[in-house]
N, C-alpha and C positions, 0 to 999 in steps of 0.2 A: 146508749149509743149503739145503733145497729152497725153491722159490718159495712153495708152499703153507704150509709150516712157517714160513717167514720172514714171510709176510703175517700169519698168525695171531699170531705172536710180537709183531710190530710193533703190531697192533691192541690186544693186551693191554697192552703197554708204554705205548701212547698213553694209555690210560685211567688207568694208574698215575701217569704223569708229570703229568697234568692236575691232580692233587691236591697237587702239591708246589711249592715255590718254586724259584728258579733254582739255588741251591747244592745243594739236595737232589735236584733233577733230575739234575744232573751226577754227584753222588756215587752216586746209585742206579744209573746206567748203568755206572759203573766197578765197582760191586759185582757186576755180572753176569759179570765176567771177560772175557777177550779183549782185543784191542788197540783202543783208542779214539783216534781222530784228529780234532782240531779244525782245520779249515782257515779261516784268517783272512785277510780282505782289508784289515784294519786300519781298517775303518769303525767308527763309534761303537758299534754293537751288538756287533760282534766284539770290541771292546776291553772291553766289559762282560763278555762271556763269559771272556775272558782273565783279567780281574780276579778272577772267581769261581773259576777254575781255580787261580790262584796263591794266593788266600786259603785255599782248602781243601787246598792241596798235593796236588791230585788227579793220579793217574797217567794223564794225557791228553797225547798228543803234540800240540804246537801247531805247525802248519805253514802256510806261505804260498806262493803261486804267484808267484814273482818273474818276471813275464812279459817283462821287458826294455823295456816301454813304460810303466812306472808313473810317477806324478808324483814329483818329487824330495821333496815333503813326505811322501809315503807311504813312500819308502825310508828317510828319516830317522826316521820313526816306528817302523820295525821295530827299529832299534838302541835308540831311546829306551824302547820297550816292554820289551825284554829287560832293560835296566838297571833300569827302574822296578820290575818285578815279580820280578827275579832268576830268570828262566827263559830257556830257549833256544827260538828259533823256527827250525824247520827250513825251509830255503829250497829250493824246487824250480824249476829253470830250464828253459826250452824247450831242446831239442837244436838245435845249430847247423845240422845237416843239414836239420831240418824247417823252420827259418827260411829257409835258402837255397832249399829247394825251393818254399816259398811265394812268396818274392820272384821266383823265376824264372817261376812260373806267373801270378802276379797283380800283381807289383810290391810294393814294401815297404809302401805305403799303399793297396793295392788293395781293402781292406775297405770303402772308401767307394763303390765302384763297383757292388756287388751284394750281396744277402744271402748268396749262395753264397760269395763271396770273404771276407765278414766271418766267416761260420761256419768257414771253413777256417783263418782266422787264429786264432780262438778255440780251434780244435782243436789247432793247433801250440803255441800259447802257454799254454793253460790246461788243456784236457782231457787231453792226454798227460802233462803234469807231474802233474795230479791223479791219474791212474792210478798213477803211481809213488808218490805220497804215501800212497795208500790201500792199497798192497800189504799183505796180511795183516791188514787191519783188520776187526773185527767191527762196529764202530760208527763212523759218520761224523757228527761234530757240526758244525752250521752255524749261522749267524746269521740264517737266514730268518725273516721276520715276516709276518704276514697283512696288515699295513698298508702294506707296501712297494709293492705294485702289484696290479692286478686278477688277474694270473696267480698271485699268491701268497695270495689271499684265503682259501683253504681249507687253508692249511698246517697239517698236524697236528704233534703233538709227536714222534711216531715214525712212520716209514713204511718199508716194505721197498723197497729199491733192487734190483730184479731184475737190472738190467744189471750191477751191480757185486757182487751177492751179499752185501749187508750191510744193516744197518738204519741209516737216516739219522735223526739226532736233531736236532730244532729247538727248543731249550729256551726260546727267546724268542718262540715263535710267537704268544703272546697279549699280548705287550708292545707298547704304542704308543710313538711317538717321544718323547712327553713323559716317559713313565716311564723310557725309556732315558737321556734327557738328565739327568733328576733323579738317577738312580743314578750317572752319570758325575761329576756335579758334587759330590755328597755324598761320593763315595769317591776324589776326586782322580785319576780315571782319565785318563791322557793321551789326547788326541783329535787327530785330523788337523785342522790349521788350515784346511784347505779347507772343512770343514763350515761355518765361520763366514762363508765367502765364497759361500755359496749352493750348495754341493755336498753334498746329503744322502746321495747314493750315489756312491761313488768307485771307478772302475775304471782302465783304461789311459788315459793322458793324451789320446791322439788321439781316443778314443771317448767322452769324458765332458765335458759342459759343465755350467755352473751352471743351475739351474732358474729359471723365472720364477714370480712370485707366483701361487699357486693351482694350480700344476702338481703332479702326483703326485711322490712321492719319487724314483722311478726314471726320470722323464721326461728326465733329462739323459744317460742311457745310450743310445748308438747312436741319437741323436735324429733322424737322417735316415731311419730306417726306420719301418714301420707298427708300431703298438703290439703287435699279436699276435705279432710276430716278434722282439721285442726281449729275447731271452734268449741266453746264450752257449752253452747246452747242459749246463752243470754241474748244473742243477737241473730239467731238463726230463725227465719220465718217458719211459723207453724211448729216450732219445737215444743213438744209436749213436756210438761213437768213430770219426769219419770219417778217411779217408785224405786226404792233401793233393790227390790226384788226383780225388777224388770230386766229382761235380757234383750230388749229391742231398742235400747238407747242409741 
């Protein structure tokens, strides 16, 4: 798939998905053929997508990036989700050599010291495992929503990811958090108990705090950095997969 063809396909698909509900959006994508992979962080929006995949028995691979620094509550929810929905969640771990190289260069918790060091940690623990999870995929399904942050305010339903050569599908792009919570409650979807403790967006434990009243949903992620820099690279356009030695992350 060329970038031009991929972009045109994504734009056409975006228009089609806008007319459908969540279940039909997912089913339509699978009807196009190719390998579809949904990467879940086990947050409430991702749990809603998992529920829709399970309800429709859709041929979508469900995968998670088990970074090695997740909250115990998140790890427990992986097993609970598999049991609840009767599906398997593929786990992708960072390579020990990458973790060792990071620690040698920055220290185990060096991500607090600079944006460069934090991006390098995300590269080792998230971006490289993601690359393995998406091998051979035509469609990458995510839980991105427009209401999560200013960086995501224009999230489309479908977009071409030129770096990875696939189409990214964001089936909840137009859902707000109230709709997400209502769906989860009405359908008995298991959710991370951290949500009830002030964590609307949950990532690695050392890099996530509860938010304060009035703060945006993702304010608790990498809270020590400036807002415009607080992404890990998974969903930033043209974000190159960095080496641990790179200083341009």
